[in-house]
N, C-alpha and C positions, 0 to 999 in steps of 0.2 A: 334877184335873187327872193323865190319866195319862202313862205314857212309851212312846214309839215305840220300835220296833225295827227297827234299820238294819243294810247290812252292807255291806263294800265293794266299790265296783264300781253300789250302789243308786243310785236318788236320791229326793230327797226334797224339801218346799217348807220356804224359811224366812221368815218373816214381817217384813215391813219396811212401807215405805210401801202396797205390794200384796207380793203371795207372790211369792217370785223363785225360780227353778230352782236346784237345787243337786247337786251329786255326790259321794257318800262315796267320798273318796279312799284314807284308812285306817279301822281301828278298831284299837286296842291299847290296853293297859295304863288303862282305863276313859277311855280319850279316843278322839274320832270327829271328823278332818279334813274338811271341805266344802269343796268349791273351787265357791263362786255364781257362777251365770250373767255376772255381771259382773265375772268373773277375780278375786273375792276372795277369798282364801282363810281360812278361819276354824278353829280348834279350839276344840272344844268338849265339856265332862263329858261322859258318858253320861247322868249324874246329872240333867243341864241339858236333856235331849232333851224337853222337855215338848209335848201336844198343841196346847198355845196357842200355841207360838211353831215348831211343827215339825210337818210334814205329810207323810207316804210319800207319794209320786209315784205315781198310780194311771198304769196301762201304757198306754192311751191318750194319755196327755199324753208319755211316754218316747218314743213312736212318734209321735205326731202324728196327724193325721186328718182327711180332708176335709170333714166335717162335723160342725162343732162342735155340735150337738146331741146328740154321741154321744162327748163327752168326759166320762171320769170324775170329772176336778176340775171343778167349776163357779165359778168366780173370775175376776177381773181377770186375773190372772198368768197363769192357764191358758191364756184367749185369747189374750194376748199370744205369749206362748211358742209357741204352735201355729201361731199367724201369722209368727213369725220362724223355726222351721223351715221351714216351707213355702216362705217366704219366699227362704232362702239355699240351695233345692233347684229356684230356678227354677217354684215353684208359688205365682205370684203369688193366684190365685182358690180363693176357700173359701167352702164352703156353713155358713150357720145355718140349717138347714133350709130354706126356698124363698129366702131371703136369700140374697144372692152379697157378700161383701165384698172387693174389690179392692186390693191394695195396689203403688203405681205401683213399678215397676224403676227408671225413667230408663235404659232399657237396650232394644236389641231384643231378643227371645227367638223364635230361631228356630221359623219352623212352628205359631205359637200361633195364626196368623191366617190360615193357609196354607186355600185352595179344598179339601183334602181333610178339616181340620178343620171347616169350615164344609158341608160335605156330612155329616159324621158327625154333627152335631149337630141336623140337619135333621130326620132320620130317628129320634131318640131321644126319651127323654121324660127328667123332670129329674129328676138322680141316677143316670141308666144310663151317664154317663162322667164321668170328672174334672169338678171344675167350673168353669165356661166361663162367660163373659156371652155365648156362642151359645147354650146353652143356657136363658137368663133370656129372650132375645130370643125362640127358638121356643116355650119356653113360652106367653108372652105369645100370638100367633102362633097358637097350636095353640088355645089358647081360646077366641077368637072364635068359632073355630065350632061348640067344644064347648058354650059358656054361650050363642052369641047375642048376647053381649054386649059392649062398647068394654071394651078393656084397658089398662091403666098401666104402666108402667116408671117409677118412682120414683129418680133418681139423685142423691147427694149424698155431700158428702164438704168436708174442710177445702181450703184453695188450695194446689192443685199434688198432689191426689189423683190426677188424671184422669178427671174429669168429661165433660168436651169430650172428650178422645178415645173413652170409653166409651159418651157420646151416637152418635159416629162407626161405631162398633164395631156397635152395635143396629140402625141406618140399615142399613149396609152389608148385614145378615145378612137384614133384611126386602128390601130391595132385592133379592138373591139371590133369596129364596121365592115373590117377586112375577115375577122374570123365566123362573122355573119354568111359569107361567099365559101367556107371551106369547112362546114360543118362543125363550128362553134370552137375550131383550132385555131389558135393566134399564130399570126404571122412569124418567122422565125426570123424573119426580115428586120423588122422592130423590135423583136427579140434583143436579136445581136446588137442593134444601135443603142439600144436601153441599157444594153447590159457593158457597152464599151464606155459607160459615164466612168466608172473608177477608175479608168486610164487615163481620159482625158482630164480629166479632175486633178489626177497624179499629176499632170506634169503642168496644166493650162491654170489652176487655181491656189492661192496661195491666202494667208490670213492679214488681211488691212485693218485699220483701225475701225472701220466702217462694218467691215464683214469677216466672220470666221473662215469663209470657203467663199472669197470671191475670184469669179473667172475673171481672168488676163489677157483676156483671147475673144474672137469673134467666132461664131459656130454658123455653119449653113449646111442644114439638114437636107439631102433631098431623096421624096419616095416616088415610087413609080408603081404603077395601078394597072392592072390587067384590064380589060372592059367589063369586065365582071365586077369588079371594084373589090381583086384582090390584091393585096402589095406583093409585088415580084421583084422588087429589087430597091437598091438605096445606097445611099452616099456620104460620108462628112467631110465638107473640108473644113479649116480650120486658118483663120488669118492675124495680123495684127497682134503679135505674139508681144508681151510687153517683155523684149529681151535684156532690158536692162535690170530688173531684178532678179536674175542669175549671179550677179554681180554687188547688187546692194540695195539694200531695203528702208524705210522711213521707219523711224525708232517706233519699235511697240509691234512694227508687222515681220512677217517671216518669209522666207525664199518659198520657191515651190515646193508644194507639200510632198513630192518625190525625193527629197531629199532626206527629211526627217523621217520618211515609212522606210526606207532602206537605212539609217542610221540606228532606227530605234525597233523596227520590226523583222529586220534580218540576226537569222541567230548562227552559232557559231555553227560548224567550223567553215562554214562560206563566209562571215563576217570577219574571221581571224584572216583569213586567206587575202580577203580583199582591202585587209588592214583599216577596217572601218572600225570606229569607236564612238565616243558620245559626241551627238549633235556640238556641244560647246569645246569641243576639241579643233571645229573647223571655221574660220573665219568668216566664210560668204554664208553661213548657215545661223551664226552667232552675232555679228556686230551690231544687229538692230536692238540686241536685247531681250528678242523672245523665241525660246528654242521650243517650250512646251505651251499647247492652249489647252484648258481642261473640255473646250468644246470639242476639240480635234482628237478623236483616239489612232493615232498614228501607227499603232502597231496591229490594229483590226484590219485598217484599210488597205497594209501594206497584203495583208494575206487575201485581200479580195480582190486586191490589183495581180498576184500571182495567181489566184483562181482561176481569172479573167484570161489571163495569156496563158 
């Protein structure tokens, strides 16, 4: 095992459960002071800076890159650090080749989904501009005509990662592309698919400890295009619904939204006729100890579901 050479102001990786980024604060009298990314400051004798525990950080990791296939350091720590740097710069999208990694910002980012951005990505190839979900949607759309075959976009992630919103963004983009073929009028098919979200979310989404609007089912959306690029058909299939949630939930979680929307949003005389009262009166929706959530407007959502239906 050799020793690595560092200098003040330089960056290196410190081995822990994963490689952690660190900055050399000072180097004097045979001792190196390192500030690790978790704000821990350690002092290490220069003679102990062995290559099995420390590694000089590649310049690409220091700067951060929009496509992680170009990272000079290929390990979990480098990937997470790159995503973190971009996240704090409001750059929530990052490529790994043709794969897009999205980190949910949990806040609006001005201009990210503007019409100007939509137009910019509709006339570009993948990688020409900064990473964006519009670029992925455009690549799939263009490949229909290039290959003459159906295309698929797979969206996966943990609860709260933004899968539902990402789906909406792709549908918006494809609808806009279709509108170019119909004198600027957006496809009624894609509009209907987008407008079905309140119903699907009411019957298939619930509050969990991680996410107040968590999808508890899988969704497969198909769109059919004419030879001119106009959306002419579509359907939605759902699968793997978490059925046990209907009769029991973990502490501080809720049953499916539709139950609370009915109990809170429905008004008399229909509510009394159906024997509906307060959510606390029903064990299946109150046993977990959470019947209301400030992030969920059950009454408003109830009206949206009724409007769509």
